[in-house]
Each structure stands twice: as C-alpha cells, then as structure tokens.
N, C-alpha and C positions, 0 to 999 in steps of 0.2 A: 710807119714801122717803128716798133719799140725795140730798143737795144737792151740787152741784159745789163743789169747794174753789177759791177764788180766791186766787192767790198774787200779791202785789204785787211787780213787778219794777222795780228802781230802777237806772238807768244812771249813768255818770260825768258829772259836770258839766263844762262847758268849762274851768273853772278847774282842776279836778283833772287833766284831760288835759294842760293846759299845764304844770302842775307836774311831771307824770310825764315829759313830753317833755323838759323842762329838765333833770331829774335824769339821764335816759338820755343826753342830749347831753353833760352834764358827765362822766359815767362813761366814755363813748366817747372823749372828748377826752383824759382822763387815761390811759386804756388805750393809745391810739395814741401818746401822748407817751412812755409807758414802753416800748412796743414799739420805737419809733424809737430811743430811747436804747440799748436792748439791741442792736439791729441795727447801730447806729453803733459801739458798743464791740466787737462781734464783728468788724466789718470792719477796725477799727484793729488788733485783735489778730491777725487773719490777715495783714495787711500787715507788722506787726512780726515775726511768725513767719517769713514768706517772706524778709524781708531778713536776719534772723538766720541762716536756713538758707543763704542765698546767701553770706553772709560766711564761714560755716563751710566751705562748699564751696570758696570762694576760698582760704582759708587752707590747706586740705588739698592743693589743686592746686599752690600755690606751694611748700609744704613738700616735696612729692614731687619737684618739678622741681629746686629749689635744692639740697636735701640729697643728690640723686643725680647731682650734676655730676661730670663726668669730664674728664681732661686730654686732650681731643681737639680741636685747632684745626680750623677749616673754611675752605673757600674760598667767598667770596660770589659773587654773580652777575657781578662785575667781575673775578674771578680773584684778588682780594686775599686774603691769609691773615688770618683773624680768630682771636683767642685763644679758648681754651675758654670763658672768661667775659669779657664786655665790658659795662661799665656807664658811663653818662653820659647823653647824649641818648637813647640806646636801651639796652635791657637784654636781652641774649641770652646763652644758655649752651648747652652740650652736655650732655645728661643720658643716663644709662643707664636700663635697665628699661622700655624701650618695649615694651609687650605686643604679642604677635603671635598672637592666638587663631586666625587663619585659616591660620597656617603659611606665610606668604609668604616668598619669598626676599629678605630685606632685613635691614638692620642692626638690632641691638637698641638702638643709640644714636639720639638724636633731637635736633635743634636746635630750641630754643623761645625765644620772646621775649615781652616784655610792653610795653605802651604805653598811655598815657592819651590818648584821642581824644574831645574834646568831651564830657567827663564820662562817658565810657564806657571802662571798663577792659577791654582785649582781650588775648587770648593768641594768639600766632602760632606755628605749627608748620610745619616743612618736611618733605617726604617724603624728601629726600636731605640728606646732610650737606654735600657739596661741590656747590654749586648751579650750574646753568647760567643763561644769560641769560633764559630763559623760565620759570624756576622760580618759581612763585607760592605764597605761604604760605596755609595754611588759617587763617582767622580765627575765633576763638571768643569770643563776648561773655561776659564774666564778671560784670560789674556795671554798672548804669546810675546808681548812686548814689555814685560816687567823685568827689570834687571835686579831690583832689590826690594824687599818688603821688610819694613820695621814697624813694630807695634809697641807702644808704651801705654802705661796705665797711671792715672792720677789717683793717688791714695788719699786717705782721710787727712793726712798731714800736708796736703797740697804739694807733695813732691812726686815727681815722675818716677815710676818703677819700670824696670826692664822686664820683670817677671810678675806673674800673678798666679796664685794669691801672694800677698805681701809677706815675704819670708821674715822680715823684721818684726812685723806685727804678730806673726805666729810664734816667734821665739821669745819675745819680750812680754811677760805677763802683765806689765803695766800698760801695755797698749791694747786697746780693744780691737780684735780682728774685725775687719770689714769684708763681707762676702763679695761685694762688687765694687769696682772702682767708680769714681765719679764721672770720669771721661776716659774714652779710649782714643788714642792718637794713632792714626795709620799713615805711614809715609810710604808712598809708592814711587819708586824710581823708574820712570817710563823712558824708553829709548828715544821717543820723539819729543815729549813735553817736559822731560826732566823730572825733578822731584816734585811730587804733589803731596800735600799734607792735608789730611781730613780729620776733623774732630767730631766724635759722636758722644753725645751725653747719654748716660745710662740712668734708668730709674733707680731710685733708692728706697 
C-alpha cells in the first residue's frame, strides 16, 4: 500500500514581501533616474547638433553670397541708384551664380541682403535687380539664436570701415574710391557659441 506524500508549502511572510517591494522600488527609481539622464543628454546633444548644423549652413550661405559679389549697381523701389555693395544700417549686395534649374528667362545675378530682427537673422532676396515700388523681397529665416550682427569692411588703406561705400574716399578727391572692399568681416554673437568672427575675401 502506498501512502500519499505530503509536501509542506511555505509562502512568503509579510516582512519578506515588504523587503522585496522596497528593493524593487529602489531599483526602479535608480533605473528611471539613469534613463532620464540619458534622455536629457540625448536631447541636449541633438539641440547642440542642430545649432551647429544651422551655423554651418549660415556660414556657407554668407560665403556664397559675399564671395560672388559683382560690380552691378541696382535701383531701389524709389528709383535711387544703390552701389553693388552697401553696408551700414543695412547690408546688401549683388551676387552672381543665381541658379536657374527651371530655365526661366531671368538674370543670373541676384540682389541679397541680411538683417537682424528681434534676435532673428534673416536673408532677403529680390526677384529682380532694378526694383519697382511693389517689389517685395523673399524673407528666409537663417537663425533664431543670433544676439548681435556686426559687419566691417577692409578698405584700400587697410583700415576697417563700419560703413560701405567708404565715405572718406568718396569725400576726399585725393583718394581713389574703391567700389568693393578687400575683405568683409562678419561677427555673429551666438547665444550658445558666443562671438564668431568670419572673414570673406572679395574679388577685386
């Protein structure tokens, strides 16, 4: 005759359950903290990468515009003649190399300008060189993190000018006016990277 085998079953005590729950909660808290730190670091890295990419794009656009400047004055919407490059309260220039992939009947030259408006660096472009009164520019936002924009111009006397054309050369008949500066210095005060100084050499 076989007798049934009785197996004693022992469960967890209340104290053991509380200790297990406490350990599980501690591990979950540590894991969440580590995950949160990783996610925060990843977010900051993505923001820094986006701003760096934005700055690189801004530099390339300005380099393309400034280094392709041409001696082509324009008429503004008031009919006044403006020089090929004008710098002061506004910064505008006429550049070559305006791509025309659609093959439209238009000039390969383009008038462009830059301005800082409420911490936003924008680029203006016009569809025509000699503008009419209803000619409106196309506005392109380049950066929302620029706090200051300063542009200087290296004249023929190797002195930096705050404005262009050189008013001293225009007023003094002994000085031969130069239509274009030798170098354009652009200082961008970025809210993340601080002051950035770019030098662009112009064709003479």
